[in-house]
C-alpha positions, 0 to 999 in steps of 0.5 A: 847027715853028712857031719855024722860020717865027716867029723870037722872042726874049725879054729877061729880067733881063739875059738874051737868048734868040732861037729860030728860023731861023739869022740870018746873020752876020758874025764877032762878039764877044759880051760875055757868054757864049752858048749855042747849039743847033742844034734841028733840025739840027748847027751849024757853029763858025767861030773864028780858028785853029780848024778848023770844028766841027760840033756840036749844041750849044755854049757860047761865052766872052765875047769870043771872035771866031766865027760860027755857021753852022747846017746846019738851019732853027731855031736856039736862041741864049742869052746870058746876064747875067754878074752874074746867078744864072744863067750858063754858066761850068761848062765840066767839065760840057760833053762837050769842048773845042773851043779856048776854046768848050765842046762838048756841053751836058749837057741839049741834048736837054731844051732841044731838047724844051723849044724844040719845043713852042707855048708856051715857058716861057722860064724853065724854059728859062733854067734848063735851058741855064744852068750856073753853076760853084758858086762863091760870087759877091762881093755887091759885084759883083751889086750894082754890076751892078744899078746899071748896069742900072738906068741904063745911059745914065749913065757908070758911071765905074769908079773912083767905083764902086770908091770907093763899095766902099772899092777900089782902081780896079784892084782893082775891075776885076780883081774884077769880071773874075773874077766875070763872066768878062767886062770892066767895059767890055763889061758896061756895053755888054752893058747898055746893048743889053739895055736898048734891045732891051727898049725895042724889044720893048716898041714904042719906036722905034730912036731913043729906045731907042739914046738912052735906053740910053746910044747916041750915035746909032741908028746907033751903037746898030746898029754895037755890036749887030752887033759883038756878035751878028753881025747888027743888030736892025733886020735881025731886026725885018725879017726878023719877029722877034717879042718875047715 
């Protein structure tokens, strides 16, 4: 399969996808929900306080400390913008639960088939991967999220956004968490990571990408990226990562 020897990443509207050899990462806690699919073999999920479990696919909620060990040569990792119109929040549609993690994506076979083709349709893949729960979204939250994504380097004080919406800061933060399943602070962190990764994908150097995205230094960006993904972006690029 072409993707085994060519690790690929795509950044689309706040969503990030990776297809290729399994990154050998540390335990980490994502800022957003993550879908993992073992393309050619199961993956083993490791999480604090839970026994290891081998699965074909799983959805891991935001802020869940975990690590994925792949038994095969190729994995699909999808990270969903929690304020976007595609998400992975309908855990009732998954086959089983393992602690906070959902096991068995209902379209697992279709996802494997979709990434087994040479030309991956990223939009179609995101459509297959997402599991929205059907709840109506308060339009105020995507509005604020869009402002954050447009320029994540800004301070984006919660109190200022709350005042603009006519809400108290505590109400705004609670509403943001309820609507996105992540915290306001972690969403800003996510927006900055996506912005920087997108810049790198366009050929921007790491220093400029980090600065323009609101990180104090390239090392700060590297540390945050590793905390969220378990590996650094520079190590992925050094391993031959290509962007689509």
